[in-house]
C-alpha positions as CSV (number, residue, x, y, z in Angstrom):
1,X,8.2,-20.4,20.3
2,X,8.9,-17.0,21.9
3,X,9.5,-13.8,20.1
4,X,11.9,-10.9,21.0
5,X,10.4,-8.2,23.0
6,X,11.7,-5.6,20.5
7,X,11.5,-7.2,17.0
8,X,9.8,-10.3,15.7
9,X,12.7,-12.8,15.6
10,X,11.9,-16.2,17.3
11,X,14.1,-17.9,19.8
12,X,13.8,-20.9,17.7
13,X,16.5,-19.2,15.2
14,X,19.6,-21.3,15.4
15,X,22.7,-19.8,17.4
16,X,20.6,-16.7,18.4
17,X,20.6,-16.1,22.5
18,X,17.9,-14.2,24.0
19,X,18.8,-12.0,27.3
20,X,15.9,-11.0,29.1
21,X,13.4,-11.4,26.3
22,X,15.6,-9.6,23.7
23,X,17.5,-11.2,20.7
24,X,20.9,-10.8,20.3
25,X,20.4,-8.8,17.1
26,X,18.8,-5.9,19.2
27,X,21.1,-6.1,21.9
28,X,24.1,-5.5,19.3
29,X,22.1,-2.9,17.2
30,X,21.7,-0.9,20.5
31,X,25.3,-0.8,20.9
32,X,25.9,1.0,17.7
33,X,26.0,4.6,18.5
34,X,29.0,3.8,20.9
35,X,31.3,2.8,17.8
36,X,33.5,5.4,16.6
37,X,32.6,5.1,12.9
38,X,35.4,7.8,11.9
39,X,38.1,5.6,13.5
40,X,36.6,2.5,11.7
41,X,36.7,4.5,8.2
42,X,40.3,5.3,8.8
43,X,41.1,1.8,9.5
44,X,39.5,0.9,6.4
45,X,41.5,3.2,4.4
46,X,44.6,2.1,6.0
47,X,43.5,-1.3,4.9
48,X,42.9,-0.4,1.3
49,X,46.4,1.6,1.4
50,X,48.3,-1.2,2.4
51,X,46.9,-3.3,-1.0
52,X,47.2,-0.4,-3.2
53,X,43.5,-0.2,-3.4
54,X,43.2,-3.6,-5.1
55,X,40.3,-5.4,-4.0
56,X,37.7,-8.0,-4.8
57,X,33.8,-7.6,-3.9
58,X,31.7,-10.9,-4.1
59,X,28.5,-10.0,-6.0
60,X,24.9,-10.9,-6.8
61,X,24.3,-7.5,-8.4
62,X,21.9,-6.9,-5.2
63,X,21.6,-3.9,-3.4
64,X,24.5,-4.7,-0.7
65,X,27.2,-5.5,-3.4
66,X,26.2,-2.5,-5.4
67,X,26.4,-0.3,-2.4
68,X,30.0,-1.9,-1.4
69,X,31.4,-1.2,-5.0
70,X,29.9,2.4,-5.0
71,X,31.4,3.2,-1.7
72,X,34.8,1.5,-2.4
73,X,35.1,3.4,-5.6
74,X,34.5,6.5,-3.7
75,X,37.3,5.7,-1.4
76,X,39.7,5.4,-4.4
77,X,39.8,1.4,-4.4
78,X,40.4,-0.4,-7.8
79,X,37.5,-2.9,-7.3
80,X,37.1,-6.3,-9.2
81,X,33.5,-7.7,-8.9
82,X,33.1,-11.6,-8.8
83,X,30.0,-13.0,-9.4
84,X,29.6,-16.9,-8.5
85,X,26.7,-17.8,-11.0
86,X,23.6,-18.3,-9.1
87,X,21.5,-21.6,-9.3
88,X,18.4,-20.1,-11.3
89,X,19.1,-16.8,-12.4
90,X,16.0,-14.6,-12.8
91,X,15.4,-11.9,-15.4
92,X,15.9,-9.1,-13.0
93,X,19.0,-10.7,-11.3
94,X,20.5,-10.6,-14.9
95,X,19.6,-7.1,-15.3
96,X,21.3,-6.2,-11.8
97,X,24.5,-7.9,-12.6
98,X,24.8,-6.1,-15.9
99,X,24.2,-2.8,-14.2
100,X,26.8,-3.2,-11.7
101,X,29.2,-4.1,-14.4
102,X,28.7,-0.5,-15.7
103,X,30.7,0.9,-12.6
104,X,33.5,-2.1,-12.1
105,X,35.0,-4.9,-14.0
106,X,32.9,-7.8,-13.4
107,X,33.8,-11.6,-13.6
108,X,31.4,-14.0,-13.6
109,X,32.6,-17.8,-12.6
110,X,29.9,-20.6,-14.0
111,X,30.5,-24.0,-12.5
112,X,29.1,-27.1,-14.4
113,X,25.3,-26.6,-14.4
114,X,24.7,-30.2,-14.5
115,X,26.6,-30.8,-11.4
116,X,24.9,-27.8,-9.8
117,X,21.5,-29.0,-10.3
118,X,22.5,-32.5,-8.9
119,X,23.9,-30.6,-5.6
120,X,20.6,-28.4,-5.4
121,X,18.6,-31.6,-5.2
122,X,21.1,-33.3,-2.6
123,X,21.3,-30.1,-0.6
124,X,17.1,-30.2,-0.5
125,X,17.1,-33.8,0.2
126,X,19.8,-34.2,3.0
127,X,19.7,-31.0,4.6
128,X,16.7,-29.3,3.6
129,X,18.4,-26.6,1.8
130,X,18.2,-26.1,-1.9
131,X,20.8,-23.3,-1.7
132,X,23.4,-25.6,0.0
133,X,25.8,-25.3,-3.4
134,X,25.2,-21.5,-3.6
135,X,26.1,-20.9,0.0
136,X,29.6,-22.9,-0.8
137,X,30.1,-21.3,-3.9
138,X,29.8,-17.6,-2.2
139,X,32.5,-18.4,0.1
140,X,34.7,-20.2,-2.3
141,X,34.6,-18.7,-5.9
142,X,35.8,-15.1,-4.7
143,X,38.9,-16.7,-3.1
144,X,39.5,-18.9,-6.3
145,X,39.4,-15.7,-8.5
146,X,41.5,-13.7,-5.9
147,X,44.3,-16.4,-6.1
148,X,44.3,-16.3,-9.9
149,X,44.4,-12.5,-10.2
150,X,46.7,-12.3,-7.0
151,X,44.4,-9.6,-5.1
152,X,44.5,-10.9,-1.7
153,X,41.8,-8.4,-0.3
154,X,38.3,-9.6,-0.3
155,X,35.2,-7.6,1.0
156,X,32.1,-9.2,1.8
157,X,29.0,-7.1,3.2
158,X,27.8,-7.1,6.7
159,X,28.7,-9.5,9.3
160,X,25.5,-11.4,9.6
161,X,25.7,-12.3,13.3
162,X,25.6,-8.5,13.8
163,X,22.9,-7.7,11.3
164,X,20.5,-10.7,12.2
165,X,21.8,-12.4,15.6
166,X,24.5,-15.1,16.6
167,X,26.3,-16.2,19.5
168,X,27.6,-13.5,21.8
169,X,30.8,-12.2,20.8
170,X,30.6,-13.4,17.1
171,X,29.0,-10.0,16.0
172,X,32.3,-8.2,17.0
173,X,34.1,-10.1,14.0
174,X,35.6,-7.9,11.2
175,X,37.2,-10.6,9.2
176,X,35.8,-13.8,7.8
177,X,38.3,-16.6,9.1
178,X,38.1,-20.3,8.2
179,X,36.4,-21.1,11.4
180,X,33.9,-18.3,10.9
181,X,33.4,-20.0,7.5
182,X,32.9,-23.3,8.8
183,X,30.3,-22.2,11.4
184,X,28.4,-19.6,9.9
185,X,28.8,-20.4,5.9
186,X,25.3,-22.1,5.9
187,X,26.7,-25.7,5.0
188,X,24.5,-27.1,7.8
189,X,27.2,-29.8,8.7
190,X,27.4,-31.1,5.1
191,X,30.9,-30.9,3.5
192,X,31.8,-30.9,-0.3
193,X,33.3,-34.1,0.2
194,X,30.3,-35.7,1.4
195,X,28.9,-35.1,-2.0
196,X,31.2,-37.0,-3.9
197,X,29.9,-40.5,-5.2
198,X,26.1,-39.4,-4.8
199,X,24.3,-39.2,-8.3
200,X,27.3,-39.6,-10.1
201,X,29.3,-36.8,-8.7
202,X,33.0,-37.1,-8.7
203,X,35.8,-35.5,-6.8
204,X,36.7,-33.5,-9.8
205,X,33.2,-32.1,-10.2
206,X,33.6,-30.7,-6.7
207,X,36.6,-28.7,-7.3
208,X,34.7,-25.7,-8.0
209,X,33.6,-25.8,-4.5
210,X,36.9,-26.2,-2.8
211,X,39.0,-23.5,-1.6
212,X,42.5,-22.7,-3.0
213,X,45.4,-23.8,-0.9
214,X,46.2,-20.0,-1.0
215,X,43.3,-19.1,0.7
216,X,45.2,-18.5,4.2
217,X,47.3,-15.8,2.5
218,X,44.1,-13.8,1.8
219,X,42.1,-11.4,4.1
220,X,38.4,-11.4,3.6
221,X,36.7,-8.5,5.7
222,X,33.0,-7.6,6.4
223,X,32.7,-3.8,5.2
224,X,29.9,-3.5,7.4
225,X,32.5,-3.4,10.3
226,X,34.0,-0.4,9.1
227,X,31.2,1.7,7.5
228,X,27.7,2.1,9.2
229,X,25.5,-0.8,7.6
230,X,21.9,0.2,6.9
231,X,19.9,-2.1,4.4
232,X,17.6,0.6,3.3
233,X,20.3,3.1,2.7
234,X,22.1,0.5,0.7
235,X,19.1,0.0,-1.4
236,X,18.6,3.6,-2.0
237,X,22.2,4.0,-3.2
238,X,21.9,1.0,-5.3
239,X,18.7,2.1,-6.9
240,X,20.1,5.6,-7.5
241,X,22.8,3.7,-9.6
242,X,20.5,1.8,-11.5
243,X,19.5,-1.3,-9.8
244,X,16.1,-2.8,-10.5
245,X,13.7,-3.7,-7.7
246,X,10.6,-5.6,-7.3
247,X,9.0,-7.8,-4.6
248,X,9.7,-11.4,-5.6
249,X,7.1,-12.9,-3.4
250,X,4.6,-12.1,-0.8
251,X,6.7,-13.8,1.9
252,X,9.5,-11.0,1.4
253,X,8.8,-7.7,2.9
254,X,11.8,-5.9,1.2
255,X,11.4,-5.4,-2.7
256,X,15.1,-4.9,-3.1
257,X,16.7,-8.1,-1.6
258,X,17.3,-11.7,-2.9
259,X,16.1,-11.0,-6.5
260,X,18.7,-13.1,-8.5
261,X,17.9,-16.6,-7.7
262,X,14.5,-18.2,-8.3
263,X,15.2,-21.1,-5.9
264,X,15.3,-18.7,-2.9
265,X,11.5,-19.2,-2.5
266,X,12.2,-22.8,-1.6
267,X,15.2,-21.9,0.3
268,X,13.1,-19.4,2.5
269,X,10.0,-21.7,2.8
270,X,12.3,-24.5,4.3
271,X,13.8,-22.1,6.5
272,X,10.3,-21.0,8.0
273,X,9.0,-24.8,8.3
274,X,12.5,-25.7,10.3
275,X,12.9,-22.8,12.4
276,X,9.6,-20.9,12.4
277,X,10.6,-17.7,10.7
278,X,10.9,-16.5,6.9
279,X,12.7,-14.1,5.1
280,X,9.9,-11.4,5.5
281,X,10.4,-11.7,9.4
282,X,14.1,-11.2,9.1
283,X,13.8,-8.0,7.0
284,X,10.9,-6.5,9.1
285,X,12.6,-7.0,12.2
286,X,15.7,-4.9,10.9
287,X,13.1,-2.3,10.2
288,X,11.7,-2.5,13.6
289,X,15.0,-2.1,15.1
290,X,15.8,1.0,13.0
291,X,12.5,2.6,13.8
292,X,11.0,2.5,10.5
293,X,8.2,0.4,11.3
294,X,6.2,-0.1,14.7
295,X,6.4,-3.7,16.4
296,X,2.5,-3.8,16.1
297,X,2.3,-3.5,12.3
298,X,5.4,-6.0,12.0
299,X,3.4,-8.7,14.3
300,X,0.4,-8.3,11.9
301,X,2.4,-8.5,8.7
302,X,4.3,-11.4,10.0
303,X,0.9,-13.1,10.8
304,X,-0.5,-12.4,7.4
305,X,2.6,-13.2,5.0
306,X,5.6,-14.9,6.7
307,X,6.2,-18.2,5.4
308,X,3.9,-18.2,2.3
309,X,4.0,-21.3,0.1
310,X,6.4,-20.3,-2.8
311,X,4.2,-20.9,-5.8
312,X,6.1,-18.3,-7.7
313,X,9.4,-16.3,-7.1
314,X,10.6,-13.7,-9.1
315,X,8.4,-14.4,-12.0
316,X,9.4,-18.0,-12.0
317,X,7.0,-20.9,-11.3
318,X,7.5,-23.4,-8.5
319,X,7.2,-26.4,-11.0
320,X,9.9,-24.8,-13.3
321,X,12.4,-24.5,-10.5
322,X,11.9,-28.1,-9.3
323,X,12.1,-29.2,-13.2
324,X,15.5,-27.7,-13.6
325,X,16.8,-30.0,-10.6
326,X,14.8,-33.0,-11.8
327,X,12.6,-33.2,-9.0
328,X,8.8,-34.2,-9.2
329,X,6.1,-32.1,-6.9
330,X,5.5,-35.4,-5.2
331,X,9.2,-35.7,-4.1
332,X,9.1,-32.1,-2.9
333,X,6.0,-32.7,-0.9
334,X,7.5,-35.5,0.9
335,X,10.8,-33.4,1.7
336,X,8.7,-30.5,3.0
337,X,6.8,-33.2,5.3
338,X,10.1,-34.6,6.7
339,X,11.9,-31.3,7.5
340,X,8.5,-29.6,9.0
341,X,9.3,-29.1,12.8
342,X,6.3,-26.7,13.4
343,X,3.0,-28.3,13.5
344,X,-0.3,-26.3,13.7
345,X,-2.1,-25.9,17.1
């Protein structure tokens, strides 16, 4: 496993090419000064004008969605916040959803929680991702609400391939197409239809995870393609507007990201086992690119903390997370062993 010469991202991260020892995220970041952000902002204003300012922001109540709402309101937009209920909401997550609701109307859409728990278990067993149903919901629920309200303009946050790396050319995307959703939506080759018939799940149960037919008439844009995107700045704006922050686990570097879902600890740990990097590595790599941390410090931090076992996440114990999805510790241990691709030297 080789790490980027600039940040700490390893070449084992899927869909992340390296050129001359430098990852695609760092290559893309170096091009940011060339972007005419004034022209991009004017594009955004014209886009809002075409839709009379009405738009939807998918939200977890976190730093990025809070920043999005505040910035769009400053531009005169009429914002509706849509929250797809997360898998295991933490206390701090609840606070931040309620805080954001002080600034814009908020719709929370909760699917059948018994079905969701089954999907969490299946996602973990089949593709090593407990958060599989959450990924699906993030990219379907806002479209369903948009169709019901007749608001065809949706703003997601940053383009992940621009912020964290991806196939060359994918970082240029301003819109979330059906193809983008299929390739980068985090489904890991597992389709909603594949769940029907497993653990008693019916086709009707999966309706909550299906796109409406009218999704082809909607526009989903990455706000980070129109406004300079900086996670630290977003967090500062969110905190200024009342967001509560706290480091959810020692495996995270930022205290203001992924605070809402107690299952995230398992998701990130499995990511570390499969690909050799965890959430903290991705976060500190962003800070290195932005010149906020020296690479030497990042290397030391990653060696000490990245991939720490998720005994507790956001104040919720691992056994309580497993209990919610009807899984014993022994079953989880077997799954961990099965998906561990990196072995100690």
